[in-house]
Phi, psi and omega in degrees: 000132181290138179273150177292128181269147178288136177290130180277083180223096184296342181278346182239109178286163179302328182228131173239144183237131177225147174269126180233114183052241184256030179209175175252144175243123176261116180265117180260131179294116184285353177255010183256146176299140184298324178299322178292326177297313179298320180296319180291322175302312181298320180295318181292323182288340182244001183255222186296332183268003185303316182295323180290333184263007178244163180119229182295150180298138182226132175285146184232135167250137180248116181262123186250010178064229183272003182255131172265120179286146174286168179299321178296317180295319177298319178297323179295320178296315178301319182298315181295315183291329182292344180298334181290335184078001183229348183257124182239115180288120180262329182198158170247130184242136182224154174285341184272138178068220180289156182298318180260112183288313175241142183259090180285126183256149175242128177259127179237127176272118182280189009279156169269112189271170178304131180090348178274144179232126178241121182233141180212142180282351177246218174276146182239128178240120178255118177265094186138190184269155166249106187283162175306134183092349175270153181226132174235136182217145181211150173288338176256222181274161173238123177238128179243111179270063183175205180268129175261102180244354179261215182251136179230137179228115177251156181060045190296342177260014176108008180284104182279357175270355180290156180227162173236123183230148180210152176287336173219100192266097176215061187287157171286325177196145174233151178216131175237122186056241182254011183253125181256139179232141176283165183297149178299151180273165173055055173271110183278127179300141177085357179251127179275128180255099178279092188220168175217158180244145180209166178266130174234105186072244177243024181231152172268126179243157180239135181223169177295146186297331181296337181282348183295324183299320179286335182276333183241072183298336181294337179287340180278348184277355179096002178285154173078027183252353184267132179186194178223154180270149180210135178263150176254000000 
């Protein structure tokens, strides 16, 4: 089998690193041999940029262009980056297929109290309540395994397929992508509302939680299960 040859472009290294908001994005040359990518990663982590890439923990997105990495290749990238002790790969992004190739999930043990803000670039799962005045936001889905009484924002970068689900759905406000919805009416005290919100056309609608499985078949395929636990 012919190996992928490295593009002869001295102006473009195998790996480029940029800071985007509160994380780092590693851009991998999709025309470069994977071995050269690993070598360049190792050089950057141990060379002139080593001091900049060490210190406080930083979330990382890996952009692979038109190439989808295999599971082994993704593990190798994670292994190299983990040597710093501060870089945590949250997602791999590709031009092929869906925008997010892997759905990295973050588990947060609540409650999320008034004044607290929890933001994540993948799917966000809160085990506990989101109290009034608390805010949770994710580029993917938001799941609250408790009472959602605060503000929730799913699909924060414009993903209109994102959903917000809760074991007791009584939010102060919900937002999916760019659409904001006021709280549902007629919330009876003492009754748990197992519901989720989704976009239908240009409106946010709320349905029973059992209907979510039929609406989101990609969740049954096993995607979006990898993540790490975190206490608040």
